[in-house]
C-alpha positions in Angstrom: 210.0 24.4 62.4 210.1 22.3 65.3 211.9 19.0 66.3 209.6 16.9 64.8 212.3 16.1 62.1 214.9 15.2 64.6 215.2 11.8 66.8 213.0 11.8 69.9 215.5 11.0 73.3 213.1 8.3 73.2 214.1 7.2 70.0 217.8 7.9 70.1 217.8 5.9 73.3 216.1 2.8 71.5 219.1 3.0 68.8 221.5 3.1 71.9 220.1 0.1 73.1 220.5 -1.7 69.9 224.0 -0.6 69.2 224.6 -2.2 73.2 222.6 -5.7 71.8 225.1 -5.8 69.2 228.1 -5.5 71.1 227.4 -7.9 73.5 225.8 -10.6 71.1 229.4 -10.0 69.4 230.8 -11.1 72.5 228.8 -14.5 72.4 230.3 -17.3 70.8 229.1 -18.3 67.7 229.2 -21.9 66.4 227.8 -20.6 63.0 228.8 -17.3 61.3 225.2 -16.9 59.4 223.8 -16.3 63.0 226.0 -13.5 63.2 224.7 -12.2 59.8 221.3 -12.9 60.5 221.2 -10.8 63.9 223.2 -7.9 61.9 220.5 -7.7 59.3 218.0 -8.1 61.9 219.5 -5.2 64.3 219.6 -3.0 60.6 215.8 -3.5 60.0 214.9 -2.4 63.4 217.1 0.5 63.1 215.6 1.6 59.6 212.2 1.8 61.4 213.5 3.6 64.2 215.3 6.1 61.4 212.3 6.5 59.5 210.0 7.8 62.3 211.1 11.7 62.3 210.9 11.7 58.1 207.1 10.3 58.7 206.4 13.1 61.1 207.6 15.3 58.6 205.7 14.0 55.9 202.7 14.3 57.9 203.3 17.7 59.0 203.4 18.8 55.1 200.6 16.6 54.4 202.5 14.8 52.1 201.9 11.0 53.3 198.7 10.3 51.4 200.6 11.8 48.0 203.7 9.4 48.9 201.5 6.1 49.2 199.6 7.3 45.8 202.9 7.7 44.1 204.3 4.2 45.5 201.2 2.7 44.8 201.2 3.8 41.6 204.6 3.1 40.6 203.9 -0.6 41.8 200.8 -0.6 39.6 198.5 -1.5 42.7 195.7 0.4 43.6 195.9 3.8 45.1 196.0 2.6 48.9 194.2 4.8 51.6 195.7 5.9 54.7 194.1 6.3 57.9 195.0 5.9 61.6 193.9 3.6 64.3 192.6 4.2 67.7 196.2 4.7 68.8 197.1 7.2 66.1 199.5 4.8 64.0 198.9 4.8 59.9 197.4 1.9 58.8 197.0 1.2 54.6 193.6 0.3 53.1 193.9 -1.7 49.8 190.7 -2.2 49.0 
C-alpha cells in the first residue's frame, strides 16, 4: 500500500497552520466568550475536512466511493446520488 492513506506534507502543513491560527486567536482580547467557541468550531470543521482527505483517497483507490455514497443515500432515504469528477478532479454529487 502506498502513502495515499497518510496526510501529505501539504495537508500536515495546513493542520499546523490551523493550530497556529488557534494559538494566535487565543492571544487576542475577547469581549464575548462565544467568539472563542465559534472560532473553535470553525477550526474543527476545517481540521475535519483536511483529515478526511486520506480516507477519501483510500476509498477511491479501493473503488468504494460510489458504494459508500449509495449506502449513505439509502440510509437517508434519498435517491442514490451519482458521483462524478469535475475538470479539476474533485468529486461532485449528482442527485437528479
